[in-house]
N, C-alpha and C positions, 0 to 999 in steps of 0.2 A: 504494500499499499504506499502510495506517495503522499507527501505532505505539501499541499498547495500554498501553505503560507511561507514556505521557504523558496527562495529564488535559486540557492545553491545548497545541496545537501550531500554530505560525504560521510560515509559510515564504514568503519573497519577497512580503510583503503590501504592496500600494500602495493608497492612496486619494487621488484627486485631486479637488478641487473647482475646476474651471476651471484657472487656472494655479497654484493653491495645492496644494502637495504636503503634505497633512496627514499622511500615512503614506508613507514613502519606501523601501519595500523591506526591511522589518524581518523578522527570524527569530528565534524563540525557542521553548523547550519548557518546560513546568512539569510536574513528576511528580505523580502522585497523592498526596494526603495532605499536601501542602506548602502553606506560605503564602508567596506571592511579592509583594513590594511593587513598585509601578509608579511611578517617580518621573520628573518632568520639569517644566519651567516651563509656565506657561499657553500654549496653543498648540502644545505639543511633539508632539501626537498621542495622548495618553493616552486621552481620552474617545472619539475616533474608533475607535481599536483596540478598546476595550471594547465599544463599541456594535456593531462588526462581529461580535465574539465572541458577543454576546447576540442575534445575528440581527436587529438593529434598523437595520442599515445594510449597503450592498453594497460589497465591495471593488472597486477599479478592476481589479486583477489580483493573483493570488496565492492562497494556500491558508491557510484558517483552520479548524481541527478542535477539537471538544470531545469527549473521550473517543473519539477516532477517527472521529467523525461530521463530515462537511463542513457547516459552518454555512450555506452558500449553497444547497447541493443539498438538505439535509434539515433545514430550520429548525424544523419542528414537533418532530422528535426531539431536537434540541439543546435547545429550550425546556423539555422535560420533565427535562433533566438539570441545568439551571442555575437559580441563584437570582439575580436581577438587582436590585441595590440602587443606583439612580442617585443623583446628587448632589442632584436635586430631584425630588419626585414629587407627584402630585395625591391630595387627599383630598376629602372631601365634607362639606358643612354638615349639621348635625343628624344625624349618623351616629356613634354611639359607637364607641369602640375595639373593643368585642366585636362590634358589628355589622359594622364594617369588615372584620375578620379573617374573620367568618363568611361575609361576601359573597364574599371571594376564595377561601375554602374551597370554597364552592359552584362557583365558576368553575373551580377545579381538579378538580372531579368528585367531591368528598367529599359524602356525604349521610348523614343520619340519625345513628345513635350514633357512627359512625366520624368524621363531620364535627366533632361536638361534642368528642370526645376529642382529635382533632387540634388544634383550636383551643385547648383547654385546655392541651395540652403545650407549644404554641408560646408562649402567654401566660405560663406559669410559667417557661420558659427565659429569656424576655426581660424578666421582671418587670414585666409589664403587668397583672397581675390586679388590683392596687390601682386601676388606671386604667380598668377595664373600662366604667364608665358615663360616663367623660369623653368630651366630643365630640372626635372625631379632628382637627378643624381648630383646636382650642383647647389644644394641647400645647406645652410648651417645646421647644427645639431637641433636647435630648437624649431626651426622651420620643418625639418625632416620629421620630428615627433608630431608636429601639427598635421603634417600630411598623413602619417601613419594613423592618427586618430581620426582624421576625416575618412579615410578608407574604412576603418572599423565601424563608422557610424552610418555609412551609406544606406544600408538596409534597415535602419532604425531599430536596432537590436534592444531586447529588454534588459540584457545583462552584458556588462562590459568586463573583460578579463585583461588586465594591464600588467605586464611584466617589466618592472623597472622603468617606467615611462619617463622618470625625472633624471635618470642617469646621464651624466655629462652636460646637463643644462645649465646655463648661466642663471644668476639670481632672478632676472627679469623674466626669462623663459619659464622658470619654476613657478613664479607668481601667476603667470598667464595660465599655466597648466592647472594649478590649484583651482583658479576661478572656473575654468571649464568643467573640471570634475564637480564642483559644487552645483553648477548650473544643471548638469546632467542629472545629478541626485535630486535636485529640486523638481526636476521633470518626472521624477519616479523611476529612473533607471537604477539598477543595482550594479555596484561598481566593486570589483574584487582586485585590489592593487598591491603589488609588491614593491618594496623600496628599501634602500639602505639608509635614507634620510629620515630618520624616525621622528625628529621634531615636526617635520612637515606632514607626515602621516598623522601625527597627533592633532594637528590643526584641522585636517580636512576629513578625517575618518570618524564614523560613529562607533566603531570597535576596532580592536587589534587582535590579530591571531599570530602568536608567536610559535615558531616551530624550531626544533633542534633535533639533529640526527634523525629526521624523519618522523618525529613525534611532536604532538601539540603540547606545549608547556603553559600556554596562557591563552584565553580567549575572553576579552572584556573591554571596557571603555578605557580611554587614555587617562581620564582623571583618577580612576582608582588606582593606577600605576603611579601617577605623579604624587599622590598623597600617601602611598604605602610607606612602609619602613624599608630600611636597607637589609642586607642579608643577615645581619646580627640583630635586627629590631631597632636600630638607632635612627634618629632623625636629625635633619640639618636646620640650623637657625642662623639668620643674619643678625649680627649684633653691631650696633652703632653707639658710639660714646662721645662725650665732650672731652676734649684733651687728647693726649697721645694715643693714637690708635693701637700702638704697639703693646699697650697695657692689656688688651684682650688676650694677645698670645702668651704674655708672661702670666696672666692669671690662670689660663687653661693648664699650663705646665705644672702648676702646684695644687690643682684641684682634681678630685677623682670623678670618674663617670662622664668627663667631658674631654673632647679632643679638639684642638684647633686645626682647621683644615686649610685655610688660606687667608691671606691679608686682603682687606678691603681699604678704600679710601678713608672711611671714618670708623673702622673697626675690624671686623673679621667674620669669617664663616666658620661656625663651630658645629660639631657633631655631639649630641647628647645620646648616651648609650641606650637609654630605655625610651620607648616612644610614647609613654603615658603622660598626660598633661601635668600631673603632680611633679613628675621629675623635672620637667621644663620650669615649672614655677619655682621649684627649689633652686635650680641653677640661677635664675634671675634674682631671686632673693639674696643668694649668697654673693652674686656680683655687687649688688647695691650695697650690702652690708660691708663688703670689702672696699668700699670707696669708689667704685667705677660708676661714673655718671652716665647711666644707660638712658639714651633717648629713643632707641628703636631696637625692638627684640621680636622678630617674627619668624615663623617657620617658613622654610623655602621648600618649593616643589622640587622633587627629583626630576631630571630630565629622563627622557625615555631610554637613552642609551644606558644610563645608569641602572634603570629598572630591568633591562634586558640582561646586562651583565649580572645583576643580583640573581636572576632566575637561573642563569647558567651556573652560578656559584652554588645555588641550592642543589642542582643536579650533581655537581661534582662532589658535594657532601653527602650524596646518597639520598636526598629528600626528593621523593617522586612529585612531579608536577601534577596538578589536579585539573585535567580537562573538563569542560562543561558536560553535564549529564546528558546522555543520548538516550532515545527510545530504545528499549530492549528489541534487538532483531538479530537473527543469525546473519553472519557474513555471506556475501555472495560467493558461490563457488569460483575456484580458480577459472580464469578465462583463457582459452587457447586461441590465439589470434590466427587469422588466415595465413596460409602457407606463403612464405616469401617476405613476411613482416618481421621486425625485431621486437 
């Protein structure tokens, strides 16, 4: 039975390449109309999972669905529902941007006035009209990514699967890409996007899915990660004082349960060992009692890179990650691809 409330559903998914377990029994669901960031180190299984969802690879075992449709059993139906934006894609010499998109519009079955209107709509959305007569293989990285996005949007897919779309982009191009993704999400499209730029994923995504060594280690919103404790339960605070800012460092050196992390213009960044409010209040009271004129004392948010490293640290210490609960269902049997495929 499929779940119509999920745009993407993966259950007990495995993909082995010989002895290499690229995807090792992962399960997750992404609801319609949401943006989910897919995070992991190189080789963690992100691209393999995305290729399976895009019907470009076969799972060794398990279930993968897009809008309730099994990607292995009905790949043609899935391809009509998704827009696939790989990390690298081919283009053609001596073919302009307009000719490139027109070619793919024809491949998607558009013809005549409808095709011309659809290409025009996509070029307007991705700001490619000024580049219409430029050769598609002579574009900057940012322009090339907009062209790839335009190609993925031509058939108006319900789900976009984007593998490292921001890689190599300059700051302006990344801002433009973030804006386009949020506009698409506001239009009701589901977006599954991988990236190494975690801070930007946190800004544009409704949820984050962390994967390591082919396994899910976290699935939740960015705020819960930013406000969480570090690997040993500590929290970071910014302290500003009147007078010599070096006194914050000196005070931390002779006081227990607090660690000086880095200097700031008016004080410093400190780490308090326990994450409970009472411990923080005790540290602040001791600072004031010892003569530090504290004018600012507030908890800092962790960046997502720190949160991800903390999770990997927990795994190294033997603490199992807790993926989200999934409906109980037996795994799909191993799938044998047609002869001649890998």
